[in-house]
C-alpha positions in Angstrom: 8.1 -13.6 12.8 8.2 -14.4 9.1 11.6 -14.4 7.3 10.9 -11.8 4.7 14.2 -12.4 2.9 13.0 -15.7 1.4 9.8 -14.3 -0.1 10.8 -11.6 -2.6 12.0 -12.7 -6.0 13.6 -10.9 -8.9 12.6 -10.9 -12.5 14.3 -14.2 -13.0 12.5 -15.8 -10.0 15.7 -16.0 -8.1 15.4 -14.9 -4.4 17.0 -11.6 -3.5 19.5 -12.1 -0.7 19.5 -8.9 1.4 16.4 -6.9 2.0 14.7 -5.5 5.0 11.3 -4.4 6.1 11.5 -1.6 8.7 9.7 1.4 10.0 10.0 4.6 8.0 12.3 7.3 9.5 12.8 10.9 8.4 16.0 9.8 6.6 13.6 8.0 4.2 11.8 11.2 3.0 13.7 11.5 -0.3 13.2 7.8 -1.2 9.6 7.8 -0.1 8.9 11.0 -2.1 10.5 9.4 -5.2 8.0 6.6 -4.9 4.9 8.7 -4.0 5.4 11.5 -6.4 4.9 9.6 -9.7 2.0 7.7 -8.3 0.2 10.7 -6.9 1.0 12.9 -10.0 -0.4 10.2 -12.3 -3.8 10.5 -10.5 -5.0 7.1 -11.5 -4.9 5.0 -8.3 -5.2 7.3 -5.3 -7.9 9.9 -4.5 -5.1 12.4 -3.8 -4.7 15.8 -5.5 -2.1 15.2 -8.2 -0.6 18.6 -7.3 0.0 17.6 -3.7 3.3 19.0 -2.3 6.1 16.9 -1.1 5.5 17.9 2.5 1.8 17.2 2.3 2.4 13.8 0.6 4.9 12.8 3.3 2.6 14.0 6.0 -0.3 12.0 4.5 1.8 8.8 4.3 3.5 9.0 7.6 1.5 11.4 9.8 -1.6 11.2 12.0 -2.4 7.6 13.0 -0.4 6.1 10.1 2.6 3.9 10.9 4.7 3.6 7.7 7.1 0.9 6.7 9.7 0.6 3.9 11.0 -2.5 2.1 14.5 -2.0 0.9 17.2 -4.1 -0.7 20.8 -3.0 -0.1 19.7 0.4 1.1 17.4 0.9 -2.0 13.7 1.5 -1.3 11.6 -1.0 -3.2 8.2 0.0 -1.7 6.4 1.4 1.3 3.1 0.9 3.0 1.2 2.5 5.9 -1.2 0.9 8.4 -3.7 2.7 10.6 -7.1 2.3 12.2 -9.8 2.6 9.5 -12.1 4.5 11.9 -12.0 5.6 15.5 -14.1 4.3 18.5 -16.2 1.3 17.6 -14.5 0.9 14.2 -10.9 1.0 15.5 -10.5 -2.8 15.4 -10.4 -2.6 11.5 -7.3 -1.3 9.9 -6.6 0.4 6.6 -3.4 0.4 4.6 -1.9 2.2 1.6 0.8 0.7 -0.7 3.3 2.1 -3.2 6.0 0.3 -5.1 9.0 1.9 -6.7 8.7 1.9 -10.5 12.0 0.0 -10.9 10.7 -2.7 -8.5 7.3 -3.3 -10.1 6.6 -6.9 -11.1 8.9 -8.4 -8.5 6.4 -9.3 -5.8 7.1 -6.2 -3.7 3.4 -5.4 -3.0 2.7 -9.1 -2.2 5.5 -9.1 0.4 4.3 -5.8 1.9 0.8 -7.1 2.1 2.0 -10.2 3.9 3.9 -8.0 6.4 0.9 -5.7 6.8 -1.4 -8.6 7.6 1.1 -9.9 10.2 1.5 -6.4 11.6 -2.2 -5.9 11.8 -2.7 -9.1 13.8 0.2 -8.1 16.0 -1.5 -4.8 16.7 -4.8 -6.5 17.6 -6.8 -5.6 14.5 -9.6 -8.0 13.6 -9.9 -7.0 9.9 -8.3 -5.0 7.1 -10.3 -2.8 4.8 -9.4 -0.9 1.7 -11.9 1.9 1.4 -11.4 3.1 -2.2 -9.7 0.7 -4.6 -10.0 2.1 -8.1 -11.4 -0.7 -10.3 -9.0 0.1 -13.1 -6.1 -0.7 -10.7 -6.4 -4.3 -11.8 -3.0 -5.5 -10.4 -4.0 -4.3 -6.9 -7.6 -5.7 -7.2 -6.2 -9.1 -8.3 -3.6 -9.1 -5.5 -6.1 -8.2 -2.8 -8.5 -10.9 -4.0 -5.8 -13.5 -4.3 -5.1 -12.8 -0.6 -8.6 -13.3 0.7 -10.1 -9.8 0.3 -13.7 -9.6 -0.9 -15.4 -6.8 -2.7 -18.0 -5.7 -0.2 -19.0 -2.5 -1.9 -18.9 -0.8 -5.2 -19.1 3.0 -5.5 -20.4 3.7 -9.0 -18.4 6.4 -10.8 -16.8 7.5 -7.6 -13.3 8.1 -9.1 -12.5 10.4 -11.9 -9.7 8.6 -13.8 -7.5 11.0 -15.9 -7.8 8.7 -19.0 -10.9 6.6 -18.5 -13.3 9.2 -17.0 -15.6 8.2 -14.1 -14.9 4.6 -12.9 -16.0 2.6 -9.9 -14.2 2.4 -6.6 -14.3 -0.8 -4.6 -14.5 -1.4 -0.9 -12.5 -4.5 -0.1 -12.5 -6.3 3.2 -10.8 -9.3 4.9 -11.2 -10.7 8.4 -8.0 -11.4 10.2 
């Protein structure tokens, strides 16, 4: 398994000594909600009702077929992601993920580390590919990160997302074989 401690860097580029990637537990609910709430309320990256309740948001992130993970440093949550089958039956060999980074941890490589972990986890679980179904094209940091890690835009949904500031923008379907 990869040593995740050596991959995350701070603003200065110096490695952070103590952090851990682990499965989310109910004890993480407050930290998880503190990351999800501002992202969902902003309404500019996820096709989620901005008025979603705390309970509904946590159930969305951690419930059903989702397996959620948290990346933390010294007990402080830096980010979280979930992984799940993208479809059932004949499509269950392709996984889907969702990512969120704590505002204070943005720009430190948290999403990159979580993606590396997700790709490793996907392979370990026997998935053959990873697909992001609905990447809002204005989420340029995510699009750039996914593309830098081998994801191709395999579909464009014209005007499929109603951005709160930019109006109707395209959503991208991004895909990578594992």
